[in-house]
HTML snippet that shows the backbone in 3Dmol.js (N, CA, C, O; Angstrom):
<script src="https://3Dmol.org/build/3Dmol-min.js"></script>
<div id="view" style="width:600px;height:400px;position:relative"></div>
<script>
const pdb = `
ATOM      1  N   MET A   1     103.996  86.509  94.903  1.00  0.00           N
ATOM      2  CA  MET A   1     102.885  86.903  95.739  1.00  0.00           C
ATOM      3  C   MET A   1     103.133  86.513  97.194  1.00  0.00           C
ATOM      4  O   MET A   1     102.921  87.316  98.102  1.00  0.00           O
ATOM      5  N   ARG A   2     103.577  85.289  97.408  1.00  0.00           N
ATOM      6  CA  ARG A   2     103.805  84.837  98.775  1.00  0.00           C
ATOM      7  C   ARG A   2     104.920  85.620  99.454  1.00  0.00           C
ATOM      8  O   ARG A   2     104.823  85.943 100.638  1.00  0.00           O
ATOM      9  N   LYS A   3     105.982  85.927  98.706  1.00  0.00           N
ATOM     10  CA  LYS A   3     107.098  86.674  99.283  1.00  0.00           C
ATOM     11  C   LYS A   3     106.653  88.081  99.687  1.00  0.00           C
ATOM     12  O   LYS A   3     107.053  88.580 100.739  1.00  0.00           O
ATOM     13  N   THR A   4     105.836  88.715  98.865  1.00  0.00           N
ATOM     14  CA  THR A   4     105.334  90.047  99.183  1.00  0.00           C
ATOM     15  C   THR A   4     104.421  90.006 100.403  1.00  0.00           C
ATOM     16  O   THR A   4     104.514  90.869 101.276  1.00  0.00           O
ATOM     17  N   LEU A   5     103.543  89.012 100.471  1.00  0.00           N
ATOM     18  CA  LEU A   5     102.655  88.866 101.620  1.00  0.00           C
ATOM     19  C   LEU A   5     103.453  88.610 102.888  1.00  0.00           C
ATOM     20  O   LEU A   5     103.158  89.180 103.939  1.00  0.00           O
ATOM     21  N   PHE A   6     104.451  87.764 102.792  1.00  0.00           N
ATOM     22  CA  PHE A   6     105.307  87.446 103.940  1.00  0.00           C
ATOM     23  C   PHE A   6     106.030  88.706 104.421  1.00  0.00           C
ATOM     24  O   PHE A   6     106.049  88.978 105.622  1.00  0.00           O
ATOM     25  N   SER A   7     106.616  89.465 103.523  1.00  0.00           N
ATOM     26  CA  SER A   7     107.342  90.689 103.883  1.00  0.00           C
ATOM     27  C   SER A   7     106.414  91.724 104.501  1.00  0.00           C
ATOM     28  O   SER A   7     106.760  92.360 105.497  1.00  0.00           O
ATOM     29  N   THR A   8     105.248  91.890 103.918  1.00  0.00           N
ATOM     30  CA  THR A   8     104.282  92.847 104.446  1.00  0.00           C
ATOM     31  C   THR A   8     103.830  92.454 105.843  1.00  0.00           C
ATOM     32  O   THR A   8     103.697  93.306 106.721  1.00  0.00           O
ATOM     33  N   THR A   9     103.595  91.172 106.048  1.00  0.00           N
ATOM     34  CA  THR A   9     103.165  90.688 107.361  1.00  0.00           C
ATOM     35  C   THR A   9     104.254  90.892 108.395  1.00  0.00           C
ATOM     36  O   THR A   9     103.961  91.266 109.531  1.00  0.00           O
ATOM     37  N   LEU A  10     105.497  90.655 108.030  1.00  0.00           N
ATOM     38  CA  LEU A  10     106.597  90.854 108.970  1.00  0.00           C
ATOM     39  C   LEU A  10     106.744  92.321 109.376  1.00  0.00           C
ATOM     40  O   LEU A  10     106.970  92.620 110.548  1.00  0.00           O
ATOM     41  N   VAL A  11     106.621  93.211 108.437  1.00  0.00           N
ATOM     42  CA  VAL A  11     106.719  94.644 108.738  1.00  0.00           C
ATOM     43  C   VAL A  11     105.563  95.064 109.649  1.00  0.00           C
ATOM     44  O   VAL A  11     105.766  95.791 110.621  1.00  0.00           O
ATOM     45  N   ALA A  12     104.360  94.607 109.333  1.00  0.00           N
ATOM     46  CA  ALA A  12     103.199  94.935 110.167  1.00  0.00           C
ATOM     47  C   ALA A  12     103.362  94.371 111.571  1.00  0.00           C
ATOM     48  O   ALA A  12     103.034  95.042 112.550  1.00  0.00           O
ATOM     49  N   ALA A  13     103.860  93.155 111.679  1.00  0.00           N
ATOM     50  CA  ALA A  13     104.069  92.539 112.997  1.00  0.00           C
ATOM     51  C   ALA A  13     105.111  93.310 113.796  1.00  0.00           C
ATOM     52  O   ALA A  13     104.973  93.458 115.010  1.00  0.00           O
ATOM     53  N   ALA A  14     106.143  93.798 113.136  1.00  0.00           N
ATOM     54  CA  ALA A  14     107.177  94.570 113.839  1.00  0.00           C
ATOM     55  C   ALA A  14     106.587  95.844 114.437  1.00  0.00           C
ATOM     56  O   ALA A  14     106.913  96.206 115.568  1.00  0.00           O
ATOM     57  N   PHE A  15     105.723  96.524 113.690  1.00  0.00           N
ATOM     58  CA  PHE A  15     105.078  97.726 114.219  1.00  0.00           C
ATOM     59  C   PHE A  15     104.164  97.399 115.395  1.00  0.00           C
ATOM     60  O   PHE A  15     104.154  98.115 116.396  1.00  0.00           O
ATOM     61  N   VAL A  16     103.406  96.331 115.273  1.00  0.00           N
ATOM     62  CA  VAL A  16     102.486  95.946 116.343  1.00  0.00           C
ATOM     63  C   VAL A  16     103.258  95.513 117.579  1.00  0.00           C
ATOM     64  O   VAL A  16     102.903  95.889 118.696  1.00  0.00           O
ATOM     65  N   LEU A  17     104.308  94.727 117.390  1.00  0.00           N
ATOM     66  CA  LEU A  17     105.099  94.258 118.523  1.00  0.00           C
ATOM     67  C   LEU A  17     105.774  95.404 119.256  1.00  0.00           C
ATOM     68  O   LEU A  17     105.956  95.333 120.471  1.00  0.00           O
ATOM     69  N   SER A  18     106.144  96.447 118.549  1.00  0.00           N
ATOM     70  CA  SER A  18     106.822  97.561 119.204  1.00  0.00           C
ATOM     71  C   SER A  18     105.882  98.331 120.125  1.00  0.00           C
ATOM     72  O   SER A  18     106.344  99.033 121.025  1.00  0.00           O
ATOM     73  N   ALA A  19     104.580  98.213 119.916  1.00  0.00           N
ATOM     74  CA  ALA A  19     103.605  98.911 120.757  1.00  0.00           C
ATOM     75  C   ALA A  19     103.234  98.116 122.004  1.00  0.00           C
ATOM     76  O   ALA A  19     102.588  98.655 122.902  1.00  0.00           O
ATOM     77  N   CYS A  20     103.623  96.863 122.078  1.00  0.00           N
ATOM     78  CA  CYS A  20     103.267  96.011 123.213  1.00  0.00           C
ATOM     79  C   CYS A  20     104.135  96.338 124.419  1.00  0.00           C
ATOM     80  O   CYS A  20     105.316  96.661 124.287  1.00  0.00           O
ATOM     81  N   GLU A  21     103.527  96.248 125.592  1.00  0.00           N
ATOM     82  CA  GLU A  21     104.215  96.585 126.832  1.00  0.00           C
ATOM     83  C   GLU A  21     104.862  95.383 127.519  1.00  0.00           C
ATOM     84  O   GLU A  21     105.928  95.516 128.120  1.00  0.00           O
ATOM     85  N   SER A  22     104.231  94.216 127.438  1.00  0.00           N
ATOM     86  CA  SER A  22     104.722  93.073 128.204  1.00  0.00           C
ATOM     87  C   SER A  22     105.106  91.912 127.294  1.00  0.00           C
ATOM     88  O   SER A  22     104.768  91.882 126.111  1.00  0.00           O
ATOM     89  N   ASP A  23     105.823  90.959 127.883  1.00  0.00           N
ATOM     90  CA  ASP A  23     106.197  89.752 127.141  1.00  0.00           C
ATOM     91  C   ASP A  23     104.956  88.987 126.697  1.00  0.00           C
ATOM     92  O   ASP A  23     104.932  88.433 125.598  1.00  0.00           O
ATOM     93  N   ALA A  24     103.926  88.951 127.541  1.00  0.00           N
ATOM     94  CA  ALA A  24     102.705  88.224 127.195  1.00  0.00           C
ATOM     95  C   ALA A  24     102.023  88.840 125.972  1.00  0.00           C
ATOM     96  O   ALA A  24     101.575  88.116 125.083  1.00  0.00           O
ATOM     97  N   GLU A  25     101.942  90.167 125.924  1.00  0.00           N
ATOM     98  CA  GLU A  25     101.333  90.837 124.770  1.00  0.00           C
ATOM     99  C   GLU A  25     102.129  90.560 123.501  1.00  0.00           C
ATOM    100  O   GLU A  25     101.561  90.230 122.460  1.00  0.00           O
ATOM    101  N   ARG A  26     103.451  90.697 123.599  1.00  0.00           N
ATOM    102  CA  ARG A  26     104.295  90.429 122.431  1.00  0.00           C
ATOM    103  C   ARG A  26     104.197  88.967 122.013  1.00  0.00           C
ATOM    104  O   ARG A  26     104.211  88.662 120.821  1.00  0.00           O
ATOM    105  N   GLY A  27     104.099  88.067 122.980  1.00  0.00           N
ATOM    106  CA  GLY A  27     103.968  86.641 122.660  1.00  0.00           C
ATOM    107  C   GLY A  27     102.680  86.331 121.929  1.00  0.00           C
ATOM    108  O   GLY A  27     102.682  85.563 120.967  1.00  0.00           O
ATOM    109  N   LEU A  28     101.571  86.923 122.374  1.00  0.00           N
ATOM    110  CA  LEU A  28     100.287  86.692 121.711  1.00  0.00           C
ATOM    111  C   LEU A  28     100.265  87.263 120.299  1.00  0.00           C
ATOM    112  O   LEU A  28      99.788  86.614 119.369  1.00  0.00           O
ATOM    113  N   VAL A  29     100.778  88.470 120.143  1.00  0.00           N
ATOM    114  CA  VAL A  29     100.821  89.067 118.806  1.00  0.00           C
ATOM    115  C   VAL A  29     101.765  88.276 117.901  1.00  0.00           C
ATOM    116  O   VAL A  29     101.462  88.039 116.731  1.00  0.00           O
ATOM    117  N   GLY A  30     102.904  87.872 118.450  1.00  0.00           N
ATOM    118  CA  GLY A  30     103.844  87.067 117.670  1.00  0.00           C
ATOM    119  C   GLY A  30     103.262  85.733 117.250  1.00  0.00           C
ATOM    120  O   GLY A  30     103.491  85.280 116.129  1.00  0.00           O
ATOM    121  N   ALA A  31     102.508  85.098 118.144  1.00  0.00           N
ATOM    122  CA  ALA A  31     101.874  83.816 117.811  1.00  0.00           C
ATOM    123  C   ALA A  31     100.846  83.996 116.704  1.00  0.00           C
ATOM    124  O   ALA A  31     100.771  83.185 115.781  1.00  0.00           O
ATOM    125  N   GLY A  32     100.057  85.056 116.797  1.00  0.00           N
ATOM    126  CA  GLY A  32      99.070  85.323 115.747  1.00  0.00           C
ATOM    127  C   GLY A  32      99.728  85.616 114.411  1.00  0.00           C
ATOM    128  O   GLY A  32      99.305  85.107 113.373  1.00  0.00           O
ATOM    129  N   ALA A  33     100.761  86.435 114.444  1.00  0.00           N
ATOM    130  CA  ALA A  33     101.469  86.773 113.200  1.00  0.00           C
ATOM    131  C   ALA A  33     102.156  85.542 112.618  1.00  0.00           C
ATOM    132  O   ALA A  33     102.140  85.333 111.405  1.00  0.00           O
ATOM    133  N   GLY A  34     102.755  84.736 113.477  1.00  0.00           N
ATOM    134  CA  GLY A  34     103.423  83.522 112.997  1.00  0.00           C
ATOM    135  C   GLY A  34     102.451  82.547 112.360  1.00  0.00           C
ATOM    136  O   GLY A  34     102.749  81.955 111.323  1.00  0.00           O
ATOM    137  N   ALA A  35     101.285  82.377 112.977  1.00  0.00           N
ATOM    138  CA  ALA A  35     100.272  81.479 112.422  1.00  0.00           C
ATOM    139  C   ALA A  35      99.743  82.009 111.093  1.00  0.00           C
ATOM    140  O   ALA A  35      99.527  81.243 110.154  1.00  0.00           O
ATOM    141  N   ALA A  36      99.535  83.328 111.019  1.00  0.00           N
ATOM    142  CA  ALA A  36      99.025  83.929 109.786  1.00  0.00           C
ATOM    143  C   ALA A  36     100.019  83.787 108.644  1.00  0.00           C
ATOM    144  O   ALA A  36      99.637  83.446 107.524  1.00  0.00           O
ATOM    145  N   VAL A  37     101.279  84.043 108.919  1.00  0.00           N
ATOM    146  CA  VAL A  37     102.303  83.932 107.877  1.00  0.00           C
ATOM    147  C   VAL A  37     102.440  82.480 107.427  1.00  0.00           C
ATOM    148  O   VAL A  37     102.516  82.207 106.229  1.00  0.00           O
ATOM    149  N   ALA A  38     102.472  81.555 108.375  1.00  0.00           N
ATOM    150  CA  ALA A  38     102.603  80.141 108.013  1.00  0.00           C
ATOM    151  C   ALA A  38     101.414  79.670 107.187  1.00  0.00           C
ATOM    152  O   ALA A  38     101.580  78.940 106.210  1.00  0.00           O
ATOM    153  N   SER A  39     100.234  80.082 107.574  1.00  0.00           N
ATOM    154  CA  SER A  39      99.031  79.695 106.842  1.00  0.00           C
ATOM    155  C   SER A  39      99.029  80.289 105.435  1.00  0.00           C
ATOM    156  O   SER A  39      98.665  79.614 104.473  1.00  0.00           O
ATOM    157  N   ALA A  40      99.431  81.537 105.321  1.00  0.00           N
ATOM    158  CA  ALA A  40      99.440  82.211 104.023  1.00  0.00           C
ATOM    159  C   ALA A  40     100.500  81.661 103.083  1.00  0.00           C
ATOM    160  O   ALA A  40     100.339  81.721 101.864  1.00  0.00           O
ATOM    161  N   THR A  41     101.570  81.130 103.631  1.00  0.00           N
ATOM    162  CA  THR A  41     102.654  80.623 102.787  1.00  0.00           C
ATOM    163  C   THR A  41     102.635  79.110 102.633  1.00  0.00           C
ATOM    164  O   THR A  41     103.561  78.527 102.070  1.00  0.00           O
ATOM    165  N   GLY A  42     101.575  78.471 103.135  1.00  0.00           N
ATOM    166  CA  GLY A  42     101.448  77.029 102.962  1.00  0.00           C
ATOM    167  C   GLY A  42     102.180  76.208 104.002  1.00  0.00           C
ATOM    168  O   GLY A  42     102.349  75.001 103.830  1.00  0.00           O
ATOM    169  N   GLY A  43     102.616  76.841 105.079  1.00  0.00           N
ATOM    170  CA  GLY A  43     103.318  76.119 106.139  1.00  0.00           C
ATOM    171  C   GLY A  43     102.356  75.663 107.224  1.00  0.00           C
ATOM    172  O   GLY A  43     101.142  75.822 107.096  1.00  0.00           O
ATOM    173  N   ASN A  44     102.896  75.102 108.277  1.00  0.00           N
ATOM    174  CA  ASN A  44     102.110  74.624 109.401  1.00  0.00           C
ATOM    175  C   ASN A  44     101.806  75.796 110.335  1.00  0.00           C
ATOM    176  O   ASN A  44     102.726  76.417 110.868  1.00  0.00           O
ATOM    177  N   ALA A  45     100.525  76.102 110.536  1.00  0.00           N
ATOM    178  CA  ALA A  45     100.125  77.250 111.349  1.00  0.00           C
ATOM    179  C   ALA A  45     100.524  77.072 112.812  1.00  0.00           C
ATOM    180  O   ALA A  45     100.879  78.051 113.469  1.00  0.00           O
ATOM    181  N   LEU A  46     100.473  75.854 113.333  1.00  0.00           N
ATOM    182  CA  LEU A  46     100.853  75.615 114.726  1.00  0.00           C
ATOM    183  C   LEU A  46     102.340  75.886 114.942  1.00  0.00           C
ATOM    184  O   LEU A  46     102.727  76.520 115.923  1.00  0.00           O
ATOM    185  N   THR A  47     103.153  75.407 114.033  1.00  0.00           N
ATOM    186  CA  THR A  47     104.594  75.675 114.124  1.00  0.00           C
ATOM    187  C   THR A  47     104.864  77.167 114.014  1.00  0.00           C
ATOM    188  O   THR A  47     105.690  77.701 114.754  1.00  0.00           O
ATOM    189  N   GLY A  48     104.182  77.842 113.105  1.00  0.00           N
ATOM    190  CA  GLY A  48     104.333  79.291 112.961  1.00  0.00           C
ATOM    191  C   GLY A  48     103.933  80.032 114.220  1.00  0.00           C
ATOM    192  O   GLY A  48     104.581  81.002 114.612  1.00  0.00           O
ATOM    193  N   ALA A  49     102.852  79.569 114.861  1.00  0.00           N
ATOM    194  CA  ALA A  49     102.399  80.208 116.101  1.00  0.00           C
ATOM    195  C   ALA A  49     103.414  80.020 117.218  1.00  0.00           C
ATOM    196  O   ALA A  49     103.678  80.952 117.977  1.00  0.00           O
ATOM    197  N   ILE A  50     103.982  78.835 117.326  1.00  0.00           N
ATOM    198  CA  ILE A  50     104.981  78.569 118.371  1.00  0.00           C
ATOM    199  C   ILE A  50     106.224  79.425 118.149  1.00  0.00           C
ATOM    200  O   ILE A  50     106.720  80.060 119.080  1.00  0.00           O
ATOM    201  N   LEU A  51     106.721  79.440 116.929  1.00  0.00           N
ATOM    202  CA  LEU A  51     107.927  80.224 116.634  1.00  0.00           C
ATOM    203  C   LEU A  51     107.661  81.727 116.754  1.00  0.00           C
ATOM    204  O   LEU A  51     108.492  82.462 117.287  1.00  0.00           O
ATOM    205  N   GLY A  52     106.511  82.184 116.264  1.00  0.00           N
ATOM    206  CA  GLY A  52     106.162  83.600 116.365  1.00  0.00           C
ATOM    207  C   GLY A  52     105.969  84.038 117.802  1.00  0.00           C
ATOM    208  O   GLY A  52     106.391  85.130 118.183  1.00  0.00           O
ATOM    209  N   GLY A  53     105.334  83.194 118.605  1.00  0.00           N
ATOM    210  CA  GLY A  53     105.147  83.502 120.014  1.00  0.00           C
ATOM    211  C   GLY A  53     106.463  83.598 120.756  1.00  0.00           C
ATOM    212  O   GLY A  53     106.665  84.508 121.560  1.00  0.00           O
ATOM    213  N   ALA A  54     107.365  82.656 120.486  1.00  0.00           N
ATOM    214  CA  ALA A  54     108.686  82.702 121.120  1.00  0.00           C
ATOM    215  C   ALA A  54     109.453  83.944 120.690  1.00  0.00           C
ATOM    216  O   ALA A  54     110.117  84.582 121.507  1.00  0.00           O
ATOM    217  N   ALA A  55     109.364  84.286 119.416  1.00  0.00           N
ATOM    218  CA  ALA A  55     110.046  85.491 118.931  1.00  0.00           C
ATOM    219  C   ALA A  55     109.480  86.732 119.602  1.00  0.00           C
ATOM    220  O   ALA A  55     110.229  87.641 119.958  1.00  0.00           O
ATOM    221  N   GLY A  56     108.167  86.777 119.776  1.00  0.00           N
ATOM    222  CA  GLY A  56     107.544  87.920 120.438  1.00  0.00           C
ATOM    223  C   GLY A  56     107.959  88.069 121.883  1.00  0.00           C
ATOM    224  O   GLY A  56     108.208  89.178 122.356  1.00  0.00           O
ATOM    225  N   VAL A  57     108.036  86.948 122.589  1.00  0.00           N
ATOM    226  CA  VAL A  57     108.398  86.985 124.012  1.00  0.00           C
ATOM    227  C   VAL A  57     109.840  87.432 124.194  1.00  0.00           C
ATOM    228  O   VAL A  57     110.134  88.214 125.099  1.00  0.00           O
ATOM    229  N   PHE A  58     110.741  86.949 123.353  1.00  0.00           N
ATOM    230  CA  PHE A  58     112.162  87.202 123.549  1.00  0.00           C
ATOM    231  C   PHE A  58     112.729  88.352 122.727  1.00  0.00           C
ATOM    232  O   PHE A  58     113.930  88.613 122.793  1.00  0.00           O
ATOM    233  N   CYS A  59     111.884  89.055 121.941  1.00  0.00           N
ATOM    234  CA  CYS A  59     112.430  90.106 121.084  1.00  0.00           C
ATOM    235  C   CYS A  59     112.998  91.270 121.894  1.00  0.00           C
ATOM    236  O   CYS A  59     113.964  91.896 121.458  1.00  0.00           O
ATOM    237  N   ASP A  60     112.427  91.575 123.060  1.00  0.00           N
ATOM    238  CA  ASP A  60     112.996  92.664 123.865  1.00  0.00           C
ATOM    239  C   ASP A  60     114.316  92.257 124.502  1.00  0.00           C
ATOM    240  O   ASP A  60     115.195  93.095 124.702  1.00  0.00           O
ATOM    241  N   ASP A  61     114.461  90.979 124.822  1.00  0.00           N
ATOM    242  CA  ASP A  61     115.724  90.492 125.371  1.00  0.00           C
ATOM    243  C   ASP A  61     116.856  90.585 124.352  1.00  0.00           C
ATOM    244  O   ASP A  61     118.020  90.767 124.708  1.00  0.00           O
ATOM    245  N   ALA A  62     116.489  90.457 123.079  1.00  0.00           N
ATOM    246  CA  ALA A  62     117.474  90.553 122.007  1.00  0.00           C
ATOM    247  C   ALA A  62     117.719  91.994 121.584  1.00  0.00           C
ATOM    248  O   ALA A  62     118.581  92.256 120.745  1.00  0.00           O
ATOM    249  N   GLY A  63     116.958  92.941 122.164  1.00  0.00           N
ATOM    250  CA  GLY A  63     117.134  94.349 121.826  1.00  0.00           C
ATOM    251  C   GLY A  63     116.411  94.794 120.574  1.00  0.00           C
ATOM    252  O   GLY A  63     116.700  95.866 120.044  1.00  0.00           O
ATOM    253  N   ILE A  64     115.471  93.986 120.087  1.00  0.00           N
ATOM    254  CA  ILE A  64     114.769  94.321 118.858  1.00  0.00           C
ATOM    255  C   ILE A  64     113.528  95.159 119.138  1.00  0.00           C
ATOM    256  O   ILE A  64     113.218  96.064 118.364  1.00  0.00           O
ATOM    257  N   CYS A  65     112.812  94.882 120.220  1.00  0.00           N
ATOM    258  CA  CYS A  65     111.518  95.519 120.505  1.00  0.00           C
ATOM    259  C   CYS A  65     111.591  96.537 121.627  1.00  0.00           C
ATOM    260  O   CYS A  65     110.663  96.609 122.432  1.00  0.00           O
ATOM    261  N   LYS A  66     112.628  97.309 121.715  1.00  0.00           N
ATOM    262  CA  LYS A  66     112.738  98.283 122.808  1.00  0.00           C
ATOM    263  C   LYS A  66     112.240  99.620 122.393  1.00  0.00           C
ATOM    264  O   LYS A  66     112.258 100.559 123.188  1.00  0.00           O
TER     265      LYS A  66
END
`;
const viewer = $3Dmol.createViewer("view");
viewer.addModel(pdb, "pdb");
viewer.setStyle({}, {cartoon: {color: "spectrum"}});
viewer.zoomTo();
viewer.render();
</script>
């Protein structure tokens, strides 16, 4: 159940992040998605938010969110 929820959340976050125009928008969506995934899988929501936010901000630099 957790693996399916995690995979579904990641796919949904990828679609949402691709619609964002700026680093700030991607960072906020990434932080929300990271916190949600961490909370749903029993992890630390704050750590998930930090990692998700960083991933959102830098995903265009890595060529993922173009």
